[in-house]
py3Dmol code that shows the C-alpha trace and the ligand (Angstrom):
import py3Dmol

protein = """\
ATOM      1  CA  MET A   1       0.000   0.000   0.000  1.00  0.00           C
ATOM      2  CA  LYS A   2       1.155   3.511  -0.806  1.00  0.00           C
ATOM      3  CA  ARG A   3       1.882   5.695   2.181  1.00  0.00           C
ATOM      4  CA  ARG A   4       0.431   9.153   2.512  1.00  0.00           C
ATOM      5  CA  TYR A   5       3.464  11.423   2.632  1.00  0.00           C
ATOM      6  CA  LYS A   6       1.569  14.507   3.655  1.00  0.00           C
ATOM      7  CA  ASN A   7       1.466  13.108   7.174  1.00  0.00           C
ATOM      8  CA  ASP A   8       5.245  12.796   7.458  1.00  0.00           C
ATOM      9  CA  ALA A   9       5.641  15.961   9.483  1.00  0.00           C
ATOM     10  CA  ASN A  10       3.264  14.599  12.075  1.00  0.00           C
ATOM     11  CA  GLU A  11       4.937  11.219  12.115  1.00  0.00           C
ATOM     12  CA  ALA A  12       8.369  12.739  12.800  1.00  0.00           C
ATOM     13  CA  ALA A  13       7.290  14.097  16.169  1.00  0.00           C
ATOM     14  CA  PRO A  14       7.152  10.782  18.060  1.00  0.00           C
ATOM     15  CA  MET A  15      10.671   9.920  16.791  1.00  0.00           C
ATOM     16  CA  ILE A  16      12.120  13.099  18.246  1.00  0.00           C
ATOM     17  CA  LYS A  17      10.365  12.309  21.475  1.00  0.00           C
ATOM     18  CA  LEU A  18      11.872   8.831  21.435  1.00  0.00           C
ATOM     19  CA  ASP A  19      15.367  10.256  20.864  1.00  0.00           C
ATOM     20  CA  LEU A  20      14.951  12.625  23.770  1.00  0.00           C
ATOM     21  CA  PHE A  21      13.712   9.757  25.872  1.00  0.00           C
ATOM     22  CA  LEU A  22      16.778   7.679  24.940  1.00  0.00           C
ATOM     23  CA  ILE A  23      19.161  10.501  25.773  1.00  0.00           C
ATOM     24  CA  ALA A  24      17.434  11.055  29.097  1.00  0.00           C
ATOM     25  CA  PHE A  25      17.453   7.336  29.789  1.00  0.00           C
ATOM     26  CA  LEU A  26      21.158   6.957  28.990  1.00  0.00           C
ATOM     27  CA  SER A  27      22.088  10.015  31.037  1.00  0.00           C
ATOM     28  CA  THR A  28      20.257   8.474  33.953  1.00  0.00           C
ATOM     29  CA  LEU A  29      22.172   5.232  33.479  1.00  0.00           C
ATOM     30  CA  THR A  30      25.531   7.040  33.426  1.00  0.00           C
ATOM     31  CA  ILE A  31      24.729   9.079  36.495  1.00  0.00           C
ATOM     32  CA  ARG A  32      23.455   5.985  38.231  1.00  0.00           C
ATOM     33  CA  MET A  33      26.618   4.001  37.474  1.00  0.00           C
ATOM     34  CA  VAL A  34      28.801   6.737  38.926  1.00  0.00           C
ATOM     35  CA  ALA A  35      26.585   7.616  41.853  1.00  0.00           C
ATOM     36  CA  VAL A  36      25.447   4.370  43.392  1.00  0.00           C
ATOM     37  CA  GLU A  37      27.976   1.770  42.219  1.00  0.00           C
ATOM     38  CA  PRO A  38      25.477  -0.983  41.450  1.00  0.00           C
ATOM     39  CA  HIS A  39      26.169  -4.602  42.252  1.00  0.00           C
ATOM     40  CA  GLN A  40      28.148  -6.702  39.780  1.00  0.00           C
ATOM     41  CA  ASP A  41      25.084  -8.432  38.299  1.00  0.00           C
ATOM     42  CA  GLU A  42      23.465  -5.074  37.727  1.00  0.00           C
ATOM     43  CA  MET A  43      26.649  -3.764  36.061  1.00  0.00           C
ATOM     44  CA  SER A  44      26.799  -6.620  33.576  1.00  0.00           C
ATOM     45  CA  ALA A  45      23.159  -6.057  32.658  1.00  0.00           C
ATOM     46  CA  ILE A  46      23.871  -2.405  31.898  1.00  0.00           C
ATOM     47  CA  ALA A  47      27.261  -2.825  30.181  1.00  0.00           C
ATOM     48  CA  PRO A  48      26.139  -4.026  26.717  1.00  0.00           C
ATOM     49  CA  ALA A  49      23.825  -1.052  26.228  1.00  0.00           C
ATOM     50  CA  ILE A  50      26.593   1.412  27.085  1.00  0.00           C
ATOM     51  CA  SER A  51      29.356  -0.229  25.032  1.00  0.00           C
ATOM     52  CA  SER A  52      27.305  -0.282  21.851  1.00  0.00           C
ATOM     53  CA  ILE A  53      26.910   3.484  22.012  1.00  0.00           C
ATOM     54  CA  SER A  54      30.229   4.875  23.162  1.00  0.00           C
ATOM     55  CA  VAL A  55      33.565   3.064  23.328  1.00  0.00           C
ATOM     56  CA  MET A  56      35.702   5.049  25.718  1.00  0.00           C
ATOM     57  CA  THR A  57      38.525   3.517  27.704  1.00  0.00           C
ATOM     58  CA  ASP A  58      39.145   4.516  31.315  1.00  0.00           C
ATOM     59  CA  GLY A  59      42.889   4.073  30.824  1.00  0.00           C
ATOM     60  CA  PHE A  60      45.567   1.744  29.499  1.00  0.00           C
ATOM     61  CA  ASP A  61      47.342  -1.393  30.717  1.00  0.00           C
ATOM     62  CA  PHE A  62      50.270  -3.315  29.244  1.00  0.00           C
ATOM     63  CA  PRO A  63      49.566  -5.822  26.429  1.00  0.00           C
ATOM     64  CA  VAL A  64      51.344  -8.732  28.143  1.00  0.00           C
ATOM     65  CA  GLY A  65      51.367  -9.882  31.756  1.00  0.00           C
ATOM     66  CA  ALA A  66      48.303  -7.661  32.222  1.00  0.00           C
ATOM     67  CA  PRO A  67      47.929  -5.250  33.743  1.00  0.00           C
ATOM     68  CA  ASN A  68      51.589  -4.445  34.587  1.00  0.00           C
ATOM     69  CA  ALA A  69      53.693  -6.625  32.199  1.00  0.00           C
ATOM     70  CA  LYS A  70      54.667  -8.873  35.115  1.00  0.00           C
ATOM     71  CA  GLY A  71      56.899 -11.704  33.860  1.00  0.00           C
ATOM     72  CA  TYR A  72      57.905  -9.837  30.680  1.00  0.00           C
ATOM     73  CA  TYR A  73      60.597  -7.423  29.577  1.00  0.00           C
ATOM     74  CA  ASN A  74      60.893  -4.976  26.726  1.00  0.00           C
ATOM     75  CA  ALA A  75      63.778  -6.366  24.657  1.00  0.00           C
ATOM     76  CA  GLN A  76      63.850  -3.561  22.087  1.00  0.00           C
ATOM     77  CA  LYS A  77      62.420  -0.303  23.320  1.00  0.00           C
ATOM     78  CA  PHE A  78      60.797   2.381  21.188  1.00  0.00           C
ATOM     79  CA  GLY A  79      63.469   4.448  19.413  1.00  0.00           C
ATOM     80  CA  VAL A  80      66.294   1.906  19.866  1.00  0.00           C
ATOM     81  CA  ASN A  81      67.642   0.994  16.386  1.00  0.00           C
ATOM     82  CA  ASN A  82      64.858   3.245  14.984  1.00  0.00           C
ATOM     83  CA  HIS A  83      62.303   0.750  16.341  1.00  0.00           C
ATOM     84  CA  LEU A  84      58.737   2.130  16.154  1.00  0.00           C
ATOM     85  CA  GLY A  85      57.329  -0.058  18.930  1.00  0.00           C
ATOM     86  CA  ASP A  86      58.181  -2.229  21.910  1.00  0.00           C
ATOM     87  CA  ASP A  87      59.231  -5.900  21.685  1.00  0.00           C
ATOM     88  CA  TRP A  88      57.713  -7.769  24.624  1.00  0.00           C
ATOM     89  CA  ASN A  89      59.382 -11.037  25.645  1.00  0.00           C
ATOM     90  CA  GLY A  90      58.835 -13.429  28.512  1.00  0.00           C
ATOM     91  CA  VAL A  91      61.543 -13.364  31.193  1.00  0.00           C
ATOM     92  CA  GLY A  92      62.117 -17.072  30.484  1.00  0.00           C
ATOM     93  CA  GLY A  93      63.777 -16.108  27.178  1.00  0.00           C
ATOM     94  CA  GLY A  94      63.761 -17.910  23.826  1.00  0.00           C
ATOM     95  CA  ASN A  95      60.349 -19.194  22.842  1.00  0.00           C
ATOM     96  CA  THR A  96      59.121 -19.709  26.413  1.00  0.00           C
ATOM     97  CA  ASP A  97      56.504 -17.021  25.813  1.00  0.00           C
ATOM     98  CA  PHE A  98      55.116 -18.661  22.659  1.00  0.00           C
ATOM     99  CA  GLY A  99      51.316 -18.934  23.000  1.00  0.00           C
ATOM    100  CA  ASP A 100      51.131 -16.595  26.006  1.00  0.00           C
ATOM    101  CA  PRO A 101      48.074 -14.320  26.061  1.00  0.00           C
ATOM    102  CA  VAL A 102      48.083 -10.866  24.487  1.00  0.00           C
ATOM    103  CA  TYR A 103      45.616  -8.425  26.030  1.00  0.00           C
ATOM    104  CA  SER A 104      43.852  -5.357  24.701  1.00  0.00           C
ATOM    105  CA  VAL A 105      45.531  -2.398  26.412  1.00  0.00           C
ATOM    106  CA  GLY A 106      42.210  -0.604  26.787  1.00  0.00           C
ATOM    107  CA  LYS A 107      38.555  -0.730  25.912  1.00  0.00           C
ATOM    108  CA  GLY A 108      38.386  -0.254  22.156  1.00  0.00           C
ATOM    109  CA  ARG A 109      37.218  -1.336  18.752  1.00  0.00           C
ATOM    110  CA  VAL A 110      39.122  -3.769  16.508  1.00  0.00           C
ATOM    111  CA  THR A 111      40.024  -1.917  13.297  1.00  0.00           C
ATOM    112  CA  GLU A 112      42.024  -4.617  11.514  1.00  0.00           C
ATOM    113  CA  VAL A 113      42.831  -8.325  11.637  1.00  0.00           C
ATOM    114  CA  SER A 114      45.255  -9.346   8.869  1.00  0.00           C
ATOM    115  CA  GLN A 115      47.830 -11.980   7.972  1.00  0.00           C
ATOM    116  CA  PHE A 116      50.620 -10.165   6.124  1.00  0.00           C
ATOM    117  CA  PHE A 117      53.167 -13.024   6.278  1.00  0.00           C
ATOM    118  CA  GLY A 118      56.808 -11.892   5.871  1.00  0.00           C
ATOM    119  CA  GLY A 119      58.108  -9.762   8.723  1.00  0.00           C
ATOM    120  CA  TRP A 120      54.668  -8.871  10.085  1.00  0.00           C
ATOM    121  CA  GLY A 121      52.753 -12.159  10.345  1.00  0.00           C
ATOM    122  CA  LYS A 122      49.328 -11.851  11.961  1.00  0.00           C
ATOM    123  CA  VAL A 123      48.473  -8.286  12.928  1.00  0.00           C
ATOM    124  CA  VAL A 124      45.612  -6.896  15.000  1.00  0.00           C
ATOM    125  CA  ARG A 125      44.872  -3.195  15.283  1.00  0.00           C
ATOM    126  CA  VAL A 126      42.573  -1.692  17.903  1.00  0.00           C
ATOM    127  CA  ALA A 127      41.370   1.922  18.115  1.00  0.00           C
ATOM    128  CA  TYR A 128      40.976   3.482  21.545  1.00  0.00           C
ATOM    129  CA  THR A 129      39.195   6.671  22.558  1.00  0.00           C
ATOM    130  CA  TYR A 130      40.130   8.329  25.850  1.00  0.00           C
ATOM    131  CA  GLN A 131      39.781  11.661  27.568  1.00  0.00           C
ATOM    132  CA  GLU A 132      42.675  13.884  28.527  1.00  0.00           C
ATOM    133  CA  ASN A 133      42.112  17.249  30.196  1.00  0.00           C
ATOM    134  CA  GLY A 134      38.490  17.133  29.044  1.00  0.00           C
ATOM    135  CA  VAL A 135      39.491  16.557  25.400  1.00  0.00           C
ATOM    136  CA  GLU A 136      38.527  13.370  23.552  1.00  0.00           C
ATOM    137  CA  LYS A 137      41.545  11.758  21.862  1.00  0.00           C
ATOM    138  CA  GLN A 138      42.178   8.616  19.860  1.00  0.00           C
ATOM    139  CA  VAL A 139      45.100   6.241  19.500  1.00  0.00           C
ATOM    140  CA  GLU A 140      45.492   3.006  17.613  1.00  0.00           C
ATOM    141  CA  SER A 141      47.576   0.089  18.811  1.00  0.00           C
ATOM    142  CA  LEU A 142      49.128  -2.557  16.589  1.00  0.00           C
ATOM    143  CA  TYR A 143      49.858  -6.069  17.857  1.00  0.00           C
ATOM    144  CA  ALA A 144      52.134  -8.090  15.544  1.00  0.00           C
ATOM    145  CA  HIS A 145      53.694 -11.540  14.906  1.00  0.00           C
ATOM    146  CA  MET A 146      50.758 -13.162  16.718  1.00  0.00           C
ATOM    147  CA  ASP A 147      50.190 -16.911  16.773  1.00  0.00           C
ATOM    148  CA  SER A 148      46.440 -17.131  17.517  1.00  0.00           C
ATOM    149  CA  VAL A 149      43.952 -14.305  17.040  1.00  0.00           C
ATOM    150  CA  TYR A 150      40.641 -14.452  18.902  1.00  0.00           C
ATOM    151  CA  VAL A 151      38.981 -11.281  17.577  1.00  0.00           C
ATOM    152  CA  LYS A 152      37.544  -9.933  14.346  1.00  0.00           C
ATOM    153  CA  LYS A 153      37.140  -6.481  12.835  1.00  0.00           C
ATOM    154  CA  ASP A 154      34.659  -4.216  14.676  1.00  0.00           C
ATOM    155  CA  ASP A 155      34.652  -6.320  17.854  1.00  0.00           C
ATOM    156  CA  ILE A 156      34.476  -4.208  21.000  1.00  0.00           C
ATOM    157  CA  LEU A 157      37.165  -5.308  23.447  1.00  0.00           C
ATOM    158  CA  ASN A 158      37.432  -4.578  27.119  1.00  0.00           C
ATOM    159  CA  ARG A 159      40.659  -3.453  28.730  1.00  0.00           C
ATOM    160  CA  GLY A 160      42.530  -6.630  29.603  1.00  0.00           C
ATOM    161  CA  GLN A 161      40.533  -8.823  27.215  1.00  0.00           C
ATOM    162  CA  LYS A 162      42.577 -11.568  25.570  1.00  0.00           C
ATOM    163  CA  LEU A 163      42.785 -10.811  21.828  1.00  0.00           C
ATOM    164  CA  GLY A 164      45.317 -13.458  20.798  1.00  0.00           C
ATOM    165  CA  THR A 165      48.619 -15.093  21.698  1.00  0.00           C
ATOM    166  CA  ILE A 166      52.308 -14.298  21.297  1.00  0.00           C
ATOM    167  CA  GLY A 167      53.785 -15.806  18.133  1.00  0.00           C
ATOM    168  CA  ASN A 168      56.895 -15.815  15.974  1.00  0.00           C
ATOM    169  CA  ALA A 169      55.517 -14.666  12.579  1.00  0.00           C
ATOM    170  CA  GLU A 170      55.532 -18.231  11.251  1.00  0.00           C
ATOM    171  CA  GLY A 171      59.001 -19.012  12.566  1.00  0.00           C
ATOM    172  CA  ILE A 172      60.818 -15.867  11.415  1.00  0.00           C
ATOM    173  CA  TYR A 173      61.730 -14.715  14.943  1.00  0.00           C
ATOM    174  CA  LEU A 174      62.071 -16.021  18.440  1.00  0.00           C
ATOM    175  CA  SER A 175      58.548 -15.408  19.684  1.00  0.00           C
ATOM    176  CA  HIS A 176      57.718 -11.956  20.998  1.00  0.00           C
ATOM    177  CA  LEU A 177      55.005  -9.313  20.714  1.00  0.00           C
ATOM    178  CA  HIS A 178      55.846  -6.307  18.555  1.00  0.00           C
ATOM    179  CA  PHE A 179      53.558  -3.600  19.918  1.00  0.00           C
ATOM    180  CA  GLU A 180      53.044  -0.109  18.479  1.00  0.00           C
ATOM    181  CA  MET A 181      50.867   2.853  19.406  1.00  0.00           C
ATOM    182  CA  ARG A 182      49.936   5.517  16.904  1.00  0.00           C
ATOM    183  CA  ASN A 183      48.309   8.892  17.532  1.00  0.00           C
ATOM    184  CA  LYS A 184      45.921   8.456  14.574  1.00  0.00           C
ATOM    185  CA  ILE A 185      43.616   5.692  13.379  1.00  0.00           C
ATOM    186  CA  ALA A 186      44.409   3.818  10.145  1.00  0.00           C
ATOM    187  CA  LEU A 187      47.918   5.090   9.467  1.00  0.00           C
ATOM    188  CA  PRO A 188      49.765   2.951   6.883  1.00  0.00           C
ATOM    189  CA  LEU A 189      51.053  -0.402   8.150  1.00  0.00           C
ATOM    190  CA  GLY A 190      54.635   0.889   8.137  1.00  0.00           C
ATOM    191  CA  GLN A 191      57.873  -1.063   8.433  1.00  0.00           C
ATOM    192  CA  GLY A 192      58.298  -1.368  12.198  1.00  0.00           C
ATOM    193  CA  TYR A 193      61.506   0.676  11.952  1.00  0.00           C
ATOM    194  CA  SER A 194      62.071   4.238  10.781  1.00  0.00           C
ATOM    195  CA  LYS A 195      64.029   7.366  11.669  1.00  0.00           C
ATOM    196  CA  ASP A 196      60.769   9.250  11.109  1.00  0.00           C
ATOM    197  CA  GLN A 197      58.600   8.734  14.194  1.00  0.00           C
ATOM    198  CA  THR A 198      55.738  10.942  12.937  1.00  0.00           C
ATOM    199  CA  GLY A 199      52.442   9.466  14.105  1.00  0.00           C
ATOM    200  CA  TYR A 200      54.092   6.969  16.465  1.00  0.00           C
ATOM    201  CA  LEU A 201      54.026   7.113  20.254  1.00  0.00           C
ATOM    202  CA  ASP A 202      56.425   5.505  22.724  1.00  0.00           C
ATOM    203  CA  PRO A 203      54.009   2.764  23.883  1.00  0.00           C
ATOM    204  CA  THR A 204      55.495   2.246  27.355  1.00  0.00           C
ATOM    205  CA  LYS A 205      55.692   5.983  28.023  1.00  0.00           C
ATOM    206  CA  PHE A 206      52.095   6.424  26.804  1.00  0.00           C
ATOM    207  CA  ILE A 207      50.695   3.555  28.899  1.00  0.00           C
ATOM    208  CA  LYS A 208      52.524   4.708  32.034  1.00  0.00           C
ATOM    209  CA  ALA A 209      51.061   8.201  31.548  1.00  0.00           C
ATOM    210  CA  HIS A 210      47.503   6.878  31.042  1.00  0.00           C
ATOM    211  CA  ARG A 211      46.918   4.168  33.656  1.00  0.00           C
ATOM    212  CA  PRO A 212      43.307   3.655  34.792  1.00  0.00           C
ATOM    213  CA  LYS A 213      42.376   5.712  37.825  1.00  0.00           C
TER     214      LYS A 213
END
"""
ligand_1 = """\
1
ZN
Zn 59.585 -5.053 17.043
"""
view = py3Dmol.view(width=600, height=400)
view.addModel(protein, "pdb")
view.setStyle({"model": 0}, {"cartoon": {"style": "trace"}})
view.addModel(ligand_1, "xyz")
view.setStyle({"model": 1}, {"stick": {}})
view.zoomTo()
view.show()
């Protein structure tokens, strides 16, 4: 049946009302979460509704040995040999860390899951939004040489959620996690090494400066 378009103006009104209702409802939820600290079961009932609307992380943890990189060391720090990330290795050395969990450093959205082979192997990228001095900012992290990957593009990850395991890029390296942080989303893949650090952040320095409150 053909609709009568002359009534559209009237039909729009309830939708605006619904939007206002939603905004009011969500504001109430946010205030409620902060103000009364609901019980755990109540929190988990609310969480899905919030995460589907706004993905904002409350801070950043380390990608291995979460939250503090316990049991791991940074074998090649950002800037050393023009390295554009950190190389996380288990303190046991060699391949003892092969298959260890890799965690999302914050709450964010998966922007890429790819197998590049060669020097990169399996790569996961996650975009994170956070607030600093009242300003909303975004960073993107890149997790490379992974063995297993448990996430897919557009998944919403919690801080500390396991996204995959430490690998060796199909046997090219002794296993470790190459971990980068960029100050923009969707920068080119890059080479992992460069004298030009434009767009790249020192991941350890960044995480230490943005721990959850
Ligand atoms: Zn590396």
